[in-house]
N, C-alpha and C positions, 0 to 999 in steps of 0.2 A: 576363230578361223585362222588356219595357217596362212602365211604370206605367200609361200611358194614351195614347190617340190621339184626334184629332178626327174626327168623321163629318160628312158633307155634309148640310146642311139648308137649304132655300131662305130661311127667314126667322128661324130661331132658331139656337142652337148646341147641337150634340150631341157626346157623347164616349163612348168605350169605355174602361173602367178594368179593369185586370187584376190578378190576385193568385194566389198559390199556393192560397188558399182564399177563401171568401166574405168573412170579415172583412178580409183584405188588399185585396181588390177594393173594398170599401167605403172603406177608408183612402185608396186611390188615387183613388177617385171624389171624395173631399173635396178632394184636391190639384188634380184637374182642374177642379173647380168654381171654386176660388180662382185658378187660372191664367187663367180667363176674365176675372177682375176685375183681376189684377195679376201681377207677377213674384214668385212665392212664394219664390224664392231670396233675395229681399231682405227677407223677413218674419222677424223674430226671434221665437223661441218664449218670449216674456216672460210670457205669461199662460196659465194652464191652465183649461179649462172642462170640466166633467163633463156628459155627456149620457146619459140613460136613455130608451129608447123600447121600446114593445111594439107588435106588429102580428100579424095572423093569417097573413100570407104574405110571401115575400121581396120581391115587388113593392111592397107597401104599406110595408114596412120601408125599402126604398131611397127611396121617395118621401118618407117622413117624415124620414129622415136628411138628404137634400139640403135639404128644406124647413126643417128646424131650423137647418142651417148658414146658409142664406140669411137666416133670421130673426136669427141672431146678428150677421151683417154689417149688416143693416138697422137693428136696434135699438141695437147697441153699436159699430158701426164695426169689428168684429173681422175681421181677416184671418187665415186659418189656414195654417200651413206644415207642420204635423205632426199626425197622427192615429193613435191606437191604438184598435182596435175589437175587441170580443168579441161573438159572437152565439151564443145557445144557445136550444134549444127547450125550453119548459116546457109540457108537455101540447100544447094546440092553439095556443099562443102562441109567437112568436119574440121574444126579448128581446135588445136591443142595449144594451151598456154601452160607453161610449167616453170617452176623454179627447182633447181637441184643444188644441193649443198655437198661439199666435200673438200678435198685438198689434193695437192700434188703428191704423186707417188714418192715415198721416201724409203729407200731400201733398208735403212736402219730401223724403221718402225713398221713397215708394211710387208707382209708375206707376199711373195710373187708366186702365184699359182699358175693358171693357164692363160696363154695369150689368145684373145678372141680376135679373129681376123675380120669377120663380116657377119651381118645378119643374113638370113635366108628366108625364103617363102616355104621351104620344105616343112611339112607337118604343121604349118601354122593353123591355129584354130582360135576362134573367139566365140564364147558362149555366154549369154546373160539370161537369167531367169529370175523368178521371185526370190531365190535364195542368194543371188549375187552374180558375179561375173568371174570368168576364168579365161585367161589368154595363154596360149601355148606357142612357144617359139623354139626354133633350133638355130644355134649360131655355129658358124664355121670356125674351127680351131686349127 
């Protein structure tokens, strides 16, 4: 199963990320996001960051997940090359617990591709069936 693919959009960048389940699709969405910014195969997993999020539905959780990753890049210069995600429902709330690994952007080692400004709800889709899950997102560039 491929991890992600790009989708056509006239002014922003979109992707579909795949997984055997929703957590794996979220993990691959993180890699897709950072592939927009750089070549993640050159990002070493030197630093680990823990992320905890809660939302009332899967769409809000995906939005918050990508938004938090963009924040980590903007605030700390962090590039992510690996993610482990767990998602569980607690009553009416979905809870995401994740670890991401990466390192600070180094212009001598990391290609600078496209600056991602923000996550959007535009064209967002989340689908799961017996074959796995797909999350689709468009980010503002």
